[in-house]
Every structure is written in C-alpha cells, then in structure tokens.
C-alpha positions in Angstrom: 13.1 -11.1 15.1 9.9 -11.2 17.1 6.5 -12.1 15.8 5.4 -8.7 14.5 8.7 -8.5 12.5 8.2 -12.1 11.1 4.6 -11.1 9.9 6.2 -8.1 8.1 8.7 -10.1 6.4 6.1 -12.9 5.4 4.1 -9.9 3.8 7.0 -9.1 1.7 7.4 -12.8 0.7 3.8 -12.9 -0.5 4.2 -10.1 -2.8 6.1 -12.4 -5.3 3.2 -14.9 -5.8 0.7 -12.0 -5.6 2.4 -10.2 -8.6 2.7 -13.5 -10.5 -1.0 -14.3 -9.9 -1.9 -10.8 -11.4 0.4 -11.2 -14.2 -0.8 -14.3 -15.8 -4.2 -15.0 -17.5 -5.3 -18.4 -16.0 -8.6 -18.9 -14.5 -8.6 -18.3 -10.7 -5.4 -16.5 -10.5 -7.1 -13.2 -10.0 -9.2 -14.6 -7.0 -6.0 -16.2 -5.7 -4.3 -12.6 -5.8 -7.3 -11.3 -3.8 -7.0 -14.0 -1.2 -3.2 -13.2 -0.8 -3.6 -9.6 -0.7 -6.3 -9.8 1.9 -4.1 -12.2 3.9 -1.3 -9.7 3.7 -3.4 -6.8 4.7 -4.7 -8.7 7.8 -1.1 -9.5 8.9 -0.4 -5.8 8.5 -3.1 -5.0 10.9 -2.3 -7.9 13.2 1.6 -7.1 13.6 0.8 -3.5 14.6 -1.6 -4.6 17.4 0.8 -7.4 18.7 3.8 -5.2 18.6 2.0 -2.3 20.8 0.1 -4.7 23.0 3.1 -6.9 24.0 5.7 -4.0 23.7 7.5 -5.5 20.7 7.9 -2.2 18.9 11.4 -2.1 17.3 13.4 0.2 15.0 13.3 -2.6 12.3 9.5 -2.8 12.6 9.3 1.1 12.5 11.2 1.3 9.4 10.4 -2.1 7.6 6.7 -2.2 8.3 5.7 1.0 6.3 8.4 0.0 3.6 6.8 -3.5 3.1 3.3 -1.8 2.8 4.7 0.3 0.1 6.1 -2.7 -1.8 3.0 -4.5 -1.5 0.4 -1.8 -2.4 2.7 -0.3 -5.2 3.0 -3.8 -6.7 -0.9 -4.1 -6.7 -1.4 -0.7 -8.1 1.0 -1.1 -11.0 -0.5 -4.5 -11.8 -4.1 -2.8 -11.8 -2.7 -0.2 -14.3 -1.4 -3.0 -16.4 -4.8 -4.7 -16.4 -6.2 -1.3 -17.4 -8.3 -1.2 -14.1 -7.0 2.3 -13.0 -5.2 5.2 -14.7 -1.5 5.4 -14.7 -1.6 9.1 -13.4 -3.1 7.8 -10.1 -0.2 5.4 -9.5 2.4 8.0 -10.5 1.0 10.3 -7.7 0.9 7.5 -5.1 4.4 6.4 -6.0 5.8 9.7 -6.1 4.6 10.5 -2.7 5.9 7.2 -1.2 9.4 8.0 -2.7 9.3 11.4 -1.2 8.4 10.1 2.3 10.8 7.1 2.1 13.6 9.7 1.1 12.7 11.8 4.2 12.9 8.6 6.4 16.4 7.7 4.9 17.6 11.3 5.7 16.3 10.9 9.2 17.9 7.6 9.7 21.1 8.9 8.7 20.9 11.5 11.5 19.8 9.0 14.0 16.2 9.7 13.9 13.2 7.4 13.2 10.2 8.7 11.6 7.3 6.4 12.3 3.9 6.3 10.4 1.7 9.1 11.3 -2.2 8.9 11.7 -3.0 10.5 8.5 -0.4 8.2 6.7 -2.3 5.2 8.2 -5.6 6.4 7.0 -4.1 6.8 3.7 -2.8 3.2 3.7 -5.9 1.8 4.6 -8.0 3.8 1.9 -5.2 2.3 -0.6 -5.8 -1.0 0.7 -9.6 -0.8 0.4 -9.3 0.5 -3.1 -7.0 -2.4 -4.2 -9.3 -4.9 -2.7 -12.2 -3.4 -4.3 -10.5 -3.7 -7.8 -9.2 -7.2 -7.1 -12.7 -8.2 -5.9 -14.3 -7.2 -9.2 -11.5 -8.9 -11.0 -12.1 -12.1 -9.0 -15.9 -12.1 -9.4 -15.5 -11.7 -13.2 -13.3 -14.9 -13.3 -16.3 -17.0 -12.2 -19.4 -14.9 -12.8 -18.2 -13.8 -16.4 -17.8 -10.1 -17.7 -21.6 -10.0 -18.1 -21.9 -9.8 -14.3 -20.9 -6.1 -14.5 -23.1 -5.1 -17.5 -26.1 -4.1 -15.4 -24.2 -2.4 -12.6 -21.3 -1.2 -14.8 -22.1 2.5 -14.2 -22.5 2.1 -10.4 -19.3 0.0 -10.2 -17.4 2.5 -12.3 -18.6 5.4 -9.9 -17.7 3.6 -6.8 -14.2 2.9 -8.3 -13.7 6.6 -9.0 -14.9 7.6 -5.5 -12.3 5.2 -4.0 -9.5 6.4 -6.2 -10.5 10.1 -5.6 -10.4 9.6 -1.7 -7.1 7.6 -1.9 -5.3 10.2 -4.1 -6.5 13.1 -1.8 -5.1 11.3 1.4 -2.0 10.3 -0.5 -1.4 14.0 -1.4 -2.5 15.5 2.0 -0.6 13.1 4.2 2.5 13.6 1.9 2.4 17.3 2.2 1.8 17.1 5.9 4.7 14.8 6.4 7.0 17.0 4.4 5.8 20.1 6.3 6.3 18.6 9.7 9.9 17.4 8.9 10.8 20.3 6.9 13.9 20.8 9.1 15.4 17.5 7.6 15.3 19.1 4.1 16.3 22.5 5.2 19.5 21.2 7.1 20.6 18.8 4.4 24.4 19.7 4.4 26.6 16.7 4.5 29.3 16.6 7.3 32.6 15.7 6.2 
C-alpha cells in the first residue's frame, strides 16, 4: 500500500462527506463540497505523478485509480442532477460509458490483462472534473453572494455551463467508442471456458 494507492483510497473515503455536503441545505455545505472535490482532484493528479516518477505503478493502482475517479465524478454528477444544475440525460450518457468501460476492464482482468487509462480517457476525466468544479463553484458563490449574484451574468454563466457539458459529453462518447473499438477482441472472444 504505497503512497499513490493511499491517496487513491483517501479519495474514495472523501466521497461520503462530499455527497453528504451536497445533500443537505445548510449554509456553507456547497462550498465545503467544492473544497473536498478540489482536494480530491489534486490527489488524483498527484498520485499519478508520484507513481510514475518513483516507479510505484501497481496493478491495484491501475485498476482502482480510474474506478475511484468514476465513483467520485459520478457521485458529483448525480448530486448536481438532484440540485437541478445539469440535465439527467447528460449523466445517463456519462454513467453508461463508465459502466461499459468498467465491464471491459473486468473482462480483461478475468483473462489476466490490465487495461490502463488511455490518453483520451484522461482528457475526458479532466473535462468532467472541470465541469463539476464549475457548477460547484457557482453553487458555492451563491451561498455567500446570494442568488442575485448570477442575475446580471445569468445568460453568460448558462452558456459557459452548456459549453462545458457539450465538451464533456462529446469526449465521454468519443473516448468510450475508442476504448471499445481498441479492445473489441475482448467482446468478440467472450466465450466462457469451462
């Protein structure tokens, strides 16, 4: 259990208070959720750098790091749907892609193969994180500045949110299609050996 793996597990533990903070309507909880998500995002960036720089890459890390990313980001997206900040169909597309890729990884693992995160998938994750941070930041600012803070720039803020969601959904779809195409042999040869 090296440092990168400890950071990965810490990110998983942070998910519970993060979801709790977004689920209650107390003053300051949305800002607290923003801080927790930002901290988790920084540990995600740090654990990858540490693992590569100090040759601490493990099979556990290759499997759990992207899985924990999914748990954290999907939790955030689902909470943002509940808060009526983003449409449900966006999250359905994102969650479907993540289930598909996780399923491919499980099939690969059953055959002794490890499917690490790919470059386009990492870009997708970065845009998902940026999108979540954007909507959480707006929530956090509203807590202290009041809802009237967004009145003047409401149209611009909405357009920026739509742009972020569009890029995120596009990258999610393209990376998912690319992942399936590249690992099509896992689906084609899916016979169970008895």
